C-alpha positions in Angstrom: 6.0 -14.8 7.4 5.2 -14.4 11.1 2.0 -14.4 12.9 -0.5 -12.0 11.3 -0.9 -8.8 13.3 -4.4 -7.3 13.8 -5.4 -5.0 11.0 -8.2 -2.5 11.3 -9.6 0.5 9.4 -7.7 3.7 10.0 -9.5 6.5 11.9 -8.5 10.2 12.1 -7.0 9.7 15.6 -4.4 7.4 14.0 -3.0 10.1 11.6 -0.3 11.4 13.9 1.2 7.9 14.5 0.9 7.1 10.8 2.6 10.4 9.8 5.5 9.4 12.1 6.0 6.1 10.3 5.6 7.9 7.0 8.3 10.5 7.9 10.7 7.6 8.9 10.1 5.8 5.7 10.0 8.2 2.7 12.1 11.2 1.4 8.9 13.1 0.5 6.5 12.2 3.3 2.8 12.9 3.5 1.8 15.0 6.5 -0.7 14.2 9.3 -3.1 16.6 7.5 -2.5 14.8 4.2 -3.6 11.6 5.8 -6.7 13.3 7.4 -7.7 14.6 4.0 -7.5 11.2 2.2 -9.4 9.6 5.0 -12.3 12.0 4.1 -12.4 10.8 0.5 -15.2 8.3 -0.4 -12.9 6.4 -2.8 -10.2 5.8 -0.2 -9.9 3.1 2.4 -7.0 3.0 4.9 -5.9 0.3 7.3 -3.5 0.2 10.2 -1.7 -2.8 11.6 -1.2 -2.8 15.4 0.9 -4.6 18.0 -1.1 -4.0 21.1 -2.0 -0.4 21.0 1.0 0.7 18.9 0.4 1.3 15.2 3.3 -0.4 13.4 2.2 -0.2 9.7 -0.4 1.3 7.4 -1.8 1.0 3.9 -3.9 3.5 1.9 -6.0 2.0 -0.9 -7.8 4.0 -3.6 -10.8 2.0 -5.1 -11.5 2.8 -8.7 -13.3 -0.3 -9.9 -12.3 -2.6 -11.6 -8.9 -1.5 -10.2 -7.5 -0.5 -6.9 -4.4 1.6 -6.3 -2.0 1.1 -3.4 -1.3 4.8 -2.7 0.9 4.2 0.3 2.3 1.4 2.4 4.9 1.6 5.2 6.0 -0.3 8.2 7.6 1.2 11.3 11.5 0.8 11.0 11.6 -1.3 14.2 9.1 -3.8 12.7 10.4 -4.3 9.2 11.5 -7.7 7.7 8.8 -9.6 9.6 6.3 -10.1 6.9 4.0 -7.3 8.1 4.0 -5.4 4.8 3.0 -8.6 3.0 0.2 -9.2 5.5 -1.1 -5.7 4.9 -0.9 -6.2 1.2 -2.8 -9.5 1.3 -5.4 -8.0 3.7 -6.0 -5.1 1.2 -6.2 -7.6 -1.7 -8.9 -9.7 0.1 -10.8 -6.5 0.9 -10.6 -5.3 -2.7 -11.7 -8.7 -4.1 -14.8 -8.6 -2.0 -15.6 -5.3 -3.6 -15.2 -6.7 -7.2 -11.7 -5.3 -7.8 -9.8 -7.4 -10.3 -6.5 -5.7 -10.5 -4.2 -3.9 -8.0 -1.5 -1.4 -9.0 1.1 0.7 -7.3 4.2 2.7 -7.9 7.6 2.2 -6.3 10.8 4.2 -6.4 13.6 2.8 -8.6 16.0 2.9 -5.6 13.6 1.1 -3.2 14.8 -2.4 -3.8 13.3 -3.9 -0.6 9.9 -2.7 -1.6 10.3 -4.0 -5.2 11.3 -7.4 -3.9 8.3 -7.5 -1.6 5.9 -6.6 -4.4 7.5 -9.2 -6.8 7.2 -11.8 -4.0 3.6 -10.9 -3.7 3.0 -11.4 -7.4 3.2 -7.9 -8.7 5.0 -7.3 -12.0 6.6 -4.1 -13.3 4.6 -2.9 -16.4 6.0 0.6 -16.9 8.9 2.8 -16.1 7.8 6.2 -14.9 10.4 8.8 -15.7 11.1 11.5 -13.1 8.0 10.3 -11.2 9.2 11.4 -7.7 9.4 15.3 -7.8 11.7 15.9 -4.9 14.3 13.4 -6.0 13.6 13.4 -9.7 13.9 9.6 -9.4 12.2 7.2 -11.8 9.5 4.8 -10.5 8.0 1.6 -11.6 4.3 0.9 -12.0 3.6 -2.6 -10.7 0.4 -4.5 -11.3 -1.2 -7.8 -10.0 -4.3 -9.4 -11.3 -6.5 -10.5 -8.4 -8.5 -13.0 -10.5 -8.4 -14.4 -13.9 -10.7 -12.7 -16.5 -13.9 -14.6 -17.2 -13.5 -16.4 -20.5 -16.3 -16.6 -22.9 -17.9 -20.0 -23.3 -17.9 -19.8 -27.1 
């Protein structure tokens, strides 16, 4: 993992740059307007990772205590394989822990082996196969989950 890049909360002015990364990363990308809509939701928090003024990665997190759902995570193609996605994931996990979240979950395409390996490295485990989860490709997905803290055991 390289030096951690600065990560900050996403604002609406970031949506065009984020949508460009999205379009370069996924077969069924969200639009700029789609990002603006989720930014307006009270259960969503979104982060961008920057190099200087350039947005190079983003993460969208839905908080639904006691769980949080990674809705979207992508790194600009020119900045991949540098540990940036893992930095973003760890940042989101720390953020979620501070808000009492005990479990993170996400979905990943069956064909997206680099993302699956990243999530496994980060401690996520596949818990379910999601048949035909991705509508445009009819591809299966995997639900992956990571506990952020051990459940409190009874003292009995």
